[in-house]
C-alpha positions, -999 to +999 in steps of 0.1 A: +000+000+000+012+035-006+024+055+023+009+089+033+035+115+027+057+133+002+032+159-011+049+192-015+036+226-006+048+240-039+022+267-045+035+275-080+030+240-095+000+231-116-025+204-105-017+169-117-044+145-128-047+111-111-066+084-129-077+060-102-106+036-096-126+043-065-134+017-040-169+014-025-193-010-009-228-018-019-243-003+013-256+033+008-244+048+040-226+079+027-234+115+037-253+138+014-245+175+019-265+187-011-299+183+006-315+205+033-310+195+060-279+175+051-281+137+055-254+122+078-251+085+085-248+073+120-211+067+114-204+104+107-186+124+135-198+159+145-167+181+142-183+216+146-170+224+180-134+211+175-132+230+142-145+262+159-119+258+187-091+252+162-100+283+142-100+303+175-064+292+181-055+302+146-068+338+149-041+352+173-014+335+152-026+355+122-024+325+099-047+320+069-045+282+069-033+254+091-020+221+077-026+188+095-007+158+081-015+122+090+018+113+106+038+118+138+070+134+148+089+105+134+071+107+100+057+072+106+032+056+082+014+038+111+008+061+141-003+058+177-038+069+187-024+100+204-010+111+170-042+105+150-049+143+146-066+139+112-090+114+127-097+136+157-104+167+136-124+150+107-137+117+120-120+100+091-098+071+103-081+059+071-043+056+071-037+081+042-049+116+047-039+152+050-060+182+060-060+220+055-082+243+075-089+280+070-114+303+088-141+294+062-132+260+047-119+226+057-107+200+033-094+164+035-072+148+008-070+110+006-065+084-021-091+063-039-090+035-013-107+057+013-132+079-006-162+059+005-150+056+040-145+094+042-180+100+029-193+078+057-172+092+086-171+130+079-198+155+085-206+184+062-181+207+077-155+189+055-149+188+017-134+156+003-106+163-023-102+132-044-072+144-063-044+133-040-016+149-061+009+176-052-008+201-075-043+197-060-031+208-025-011+236-040-039+250-062-063+248-032-040+268-011-035+294-038-072+297-042-080+300-004-050+318+010-047+355-001-014+369-014+008+377+015-010+352+037+008+328+061+002+290+063+008+274+097+023+240+102+039+219+130+075+214+120+077+181+139+052+166+114+070+175+081+102+163+065+126+185+045+112+171+013+076+180+023+083+217+024+092+240-005+097+275+008+096+290-027+060+302-026+040+324-049+036+353-025+025+329+003+047+319+032+049+290+057+051+297+094+066+270+117+045+267+149+062+242+173+031+240+195+006+218+177-028+236+175-048+204+173-033+192+206-046+224+222-081+214+211-078+177+219-087+176+256-086+138+261-056+129+239-044+093+246-012+087+266+019+067+256+025+031+266+054+009+275+082-008+255+103-040+258+136-055+246+140-078+216+173-094+208+187-103+174+224-095+166+239-075+194+233-038+193+270-032+199+279-049+166+253-028+148+267+004+163+302-005+153+290-012+117+273+021+115+303+039+129+325+023+103+302+037+076+304+071+091+342+069+093+345+058+057+322+085+043+340+112+023+320+139+039+333+129+074+301+132+096+308+133+133+273+123+143+242+105+130+207+116+140+180+090+138+144+101+138+123+072+123+110+049+150+122+017+133+158+031+132+163+032+169+143-001+174+165-019+149+198-004+161+192-014+198+172-046+191+143-031+211+106-033+205+077-014+220+039-010+216+034+027+212+021+022+176-008-002+170+002-033+151+038-021+149+064-029+177+079+006+180+084+031+207+089+068+207+126+076+204+154+095+188+191+086+187+222+107+183+252+086+176+288+099+175+321+081+172+325+079+210+290+086+225+254+074+221+223+093+233+189+076+232+160+099+238+130+080+253+103+085+280+123+081+311+094+070+333+093+038+313+130+029+317+136-001+340+168-012+357+170-042+333+169-019+304+196+003+318+218-028+323+211-040+288+221-006+273+252-002+295+236+030+307+257+033+338+290+039+321+303+066+297+323+047+271+318+044+233+294+015+238+274+030+267+240+044+259+232+077+277+195+078+282+179+112+279+143+125+281+124+122+249+114+159+250+150+171+254+161+161+219+159+196+205+180+212+232+205+184+231+210+186+193+213+224+196+240+219+222+259+194+201+257+215+169+271+245+188+303+225+193+331+235+168+340+211+140+309+188+141+288+176+112+254+158+117+242+132+092+204+130+087+181+110+064+158+136+048+129+113+043+123+107+081+138+137+098+112+163+108+116+199+100+119+210+136+152+191+140+165+201+105+161+238+111+183+238+142+213+222+125+230+254+113+250+266+096+247+243+065+283+232+067+274+213+099+247+193+080+251+162+059+221+147+042+211+115+023+176+104+014+178+075+038+200+070+068+226+042+068+205+024+095+175+022+072+198+010+043+214-017+065+180-028+079+167-033+044+190-063+036+183-093+058+212-116+067+210-154+063+195-159+098+169-132+093+159-146+059+155-181+073+133-171+103+112-148+081+106-177+057+096-199+087+071-173+099+054-173+065+052-211+066+034-211+099+013-182+090+001-200+059-014-227+081-035-202+099-047-185+067-056-218+051-075-228+082-095-196+078-103-202+041-112-238+048-135-228+076-152-201+055-157-225+026-176-248+050-197-223+070-205-194+047-232-213+029-250-215+062-254-177+061-244-170+097-208-157+095-197-121+093-164-104+085-160-099+122-163-136+130-139-144+102-113-120+117-118-136+151-113-170+136-080-163+119-068-143+150-075-174+170-058-197+145-026-176+146-026-176+184-017-213+185+018-203+172+040-198+203+060-171+184+030-151+175+030-123+200+005-099+185-017-100+154-012-074+128-042-061+109-065-089+120-096-070+131-129-061+117-114-030+102-092-048+077-109-080+069-132-069+041-145-074+006-139-042-013-140-013+011-103-005+016-107+012+049-089+010+082-121+015+101-153+000+086-188+008+096-209-013+119-230-024+089-200-037+071-184-058+098-216-074+109-230-080+075-235-117+067-211-132+042-227-150+013-217-174-015-226-148-042-197-124-036-160-119-039-142-119-005-109-101-001-089-107+030-057-087+036-041-099+068-009-108+085+007-116+119+034-101+140+056-131+150+088-129+171+108-140+141+090-121+113+061-100+101+037-115+075+014-099+050-008-117+025-039-109+005-062-135-010-094-131-029-119-160-031-155-167-043-177-194-028-203-194-056-203-188-093-181-158-103-191-137-133-170-137-165-156-102-155-147-114-121-128-144-135-110-124-162-101-095-138-088-120-112-068-139-138-052-107-151-043-096-116-027-130-111-008-126-144+006-093-131+017-110-098+034-138-117+051-116-143+069-096-116+078-126-095+093-145-125+114-115-136+152-119-138+170-085-135+205-071-128+216-063-093+207-027-085+175-026-106+148-003-091+114-017-085+098+012-102+114+001-134+095-032-134+063-021-116+044-018-149+047-056-154+021-059-126-003-037-145+003-048-182-023-075-183-049-052-168-039-023-191-046-045-221-083-043-211-082-006-201-082-016-164-059-004-136-055-001-098-049+030-077-023+019-052+013+008-051+025-026-062+046-036-033+065-026-001+092-040+021+084-063+051+104-066+083+115-091+109+090-083+137+090-048+124+067-026+103+046-044+077+053-015+053+091-013+057+108+015+038+129+019+017+122-013-002+095-016-028+083-006-063+078+032-058+100+059-073+115+067-039+125+031-031+161+020-032+176-005-058+170-041-052+197-062-036+198-099-025+183-104+009+156-078+006+119-088+012+091-071-006+054-077-013+040-080-048+003-070-048-015-059-080-053-056-078-085-044-094-115-028-078-149-022-095-169+004-076-200-008-058-193-043-070-162-062-061-125-059-053-095-082-061-060-082-047-034-109-048-005-102-025+026-124-019+058-117+000+090-125-019+127-125-011+152-113-036+178-140-044+208-145-067+200-164-099+223-181-124+220-170-160+237-185-191+260-156-197+257-129-171+266-126-135+251-105-106+215-112-116+186-115-092+151-128-091+122-132-066+115-162-045+080-164-032+076-172+005+038-168+008+023-203+007-014-198+006-028-211-028-049-190-051-086-197-057-086-219-087-123-212-093-114-177-103-086-186-127-093-187-164-063-208-175-070-200-212-056-166-206-024-179-190+008-189-208+022-223-200+048-207-177+021-188-159+001-220-154+031-238-141+039-210-116+004-206-104+001-244-098+036-256-088+054-231-066+038-245-034+046-281-043+082-272-051+086-253-018+071-281+003+090-308-014+122-291-002+114-302+033+093-273+046+064-297+053+083-308+084+076-273+098+040-276+090+033-311+103+030-301+140+005-274+129-015-297+106+006-300+076-011-331+061-046-315+060-030-283+048-015-302+018-048-321+012-069-290+010-045-269-010-042-297-036-078-309-036-086-295-070-058-314-088-060-344-063-023-344-059-008-364-031+025-357-014+048-379+007+043-379+044+005-380+043-013-414+045-044-421+025-066-415+056-051-381+059-062-371+024-100-371+027-121-361-003-144-334+012-135-300+026-156-307+056-135-337+066-103-318+061-111-292+087-091-296+119-114-297+150-117-260+157-116-254+195-130-219+188-164-206+177-165-168+169-194-149+183 
C-alpha cells in the first residue's frame, strides 16, 4: 500500500491528474451534503465544536490556513492513537490523509482506497478532495490563502522534502506547539516498551560507525528520527504504535557517544543494564528525556567542528532547522541504518521464511472454515477476523496480530475502520471476498492478501482475477541485474490489466520486516524506493476494484535471491515465501501462458518438497496439503491415505474456537 507522505507545498505548480478507480461497498451509508437538511449517516462524526476551537487558536497566530498531516514526529506511516490528529479533527480514520483548515473552509485529501470511508465518517463541515496529487493541494492553497498570507504547520510533522519554501507570495510559518493538541482535551497517553534481541546492538553500532568513518563527507554524528531506526539499532521493540512494535525515540550517535531519547518514566533497571547506561564509554547508551532532543541537538551543533548526518525522508523539519550553519549538516535520502536494515542476513531470511510457513497454516484454516460455513449464512467479516486471529494464536511465536480485526478484513471497502453495517453484514456465497491480513511473530512480520469466491463468479470477475494473477506472476518471475529499481518493473504488474483498459490506484509492493513494520521502507516498487539487492523482502500485490461491485488483490511476499544465467553474473530474481494457494475457481487458464500456469500451480509443491512440510506437520501439515491440492487431487509424501480425505468438511481440523 502506498504511504501517506511526500506531497509538497509548492504553491506554484499546476495540478496533476490522477486516474484511479474508487473503492466502495454496496451499502448506501454515505453522507449527502447537497440536501436540506444534510443527510449524515450514524457513522459520521460531529466536528463543529473542534473546528471552531481550532480556528479560534489560529486567529491570534494571524495564519490564513493550518495544515494537519496524517503522521507523527517520526514521520511514521502507522501512528499511535495519540497522534491521530486527522482522525480527531475530521472523524476520518483511514491511514492516508492530509487536512488543511482555513477560517471558512476545511478539506481532506486522501486516495481512492478511502473515498467511500471518508464520505461515511465525515460530516458536512468537510470537503473531500479526491485528487491526492501535489498540485491539488497547491492549487487549493493558492485559491484559499490570499497573497501575503501565512500558512501554519507543525515542524515536527513534516520532513525536509515535504516543504518547499519558494511560494507564490504565500509563506509558511513554523508553529512548534501543535494547535490540534490544544483542542484535543482527552488525547491518549503513551504506553510501554520491551527488549528484543537479534544480533547484538553493539555490533550494529560498530558497523554504522564504520560507515560514518569511511564516508568522504566525514560526519561526526548520525541523528536517527524514524521509529524503526532506533528499534533496529538497539534490538528493542515497544507498543506505542498499534500493530507495529515501535516506541517513541530519537538517537544521536557519534564516534564515541550514544544518546537515546525516550520516555524516562518507562525505563527499567533491566533496560539500563542492557544498554550499559551506567557507564560513559563508546558502547554505553546515555538515556535522555524524549522531550530534550531539540535542546541536546542544539547543544551538540554548537560544538566546533561537528557535522550531523540525517536522512531527509524521516527527519522532521523541527530538527532540521536547528542544524545550522549548513556546513554542519550532511544529508542523504535514507540513513545508513535504514539502508542496513533493508537487507536481511541469512538468519533473518530463514526465520522470516519460517514465519510465513506457519502463518500460511492459519490463513488456510480460515479459508477452509469459511468455505464450509459461509453457505449457512451466519458468519460475518468480524467472525472471520476472530477465527484467523485465534488460528494464529496457536503459534508460540505469534505475540501480536497485525491487521486482524474487523477494520481490515473486508470485501472491497479498503478502509482502516469499517462501519458497523460492514463488519456485521453476513457473508454470502454470491460475492467476492478479499482478506488482507498478517501476523506479528517474534521471528517475522507477515502480509498476505487472497481473494476468493464461494459461488459462481461472473466472467468479468474471473477475467479480472486472472489478469491480476498474471501481473503478480510476471513480476515474480522476472530476472534482473543487481541494482535494478522496483519502479522500473512495476508496470509488469499492470500490463495484463492495461490491455483491457483496467488499472488499480495503489502501489504494487512494499518491504516487510522481521518483527517490524509491515510496510518497511525503503524497499518496494515506488520511485523513492532503493535499488533491489539480494536479501531484501518485498510484497507483490497488484489488484483491481470495481466500484460498488467487487475488489481483487493478490499479495505475496517474496525475497530477492541471486540467480544463475547463461552468460551474465550478478543477476537477481524473486523467490515467493507466501504459501497460501490462489482460488482456482477464479482462474481462467485459457488466458495464461504455459509458464504462468506452471507457476500458479507448482510453486507451493516445489517449496514443500524441499522439506518445509516438516515445519507444517505439527500445525496440521497433512490436512493443509490435502486442502491446497484438492482441485488437482495431488498427493504428497508424508500424508497417509486416511489423511487425504475427499471433502473439505472432513479436512477441517477440529476448531476449538467458535466466533461470536
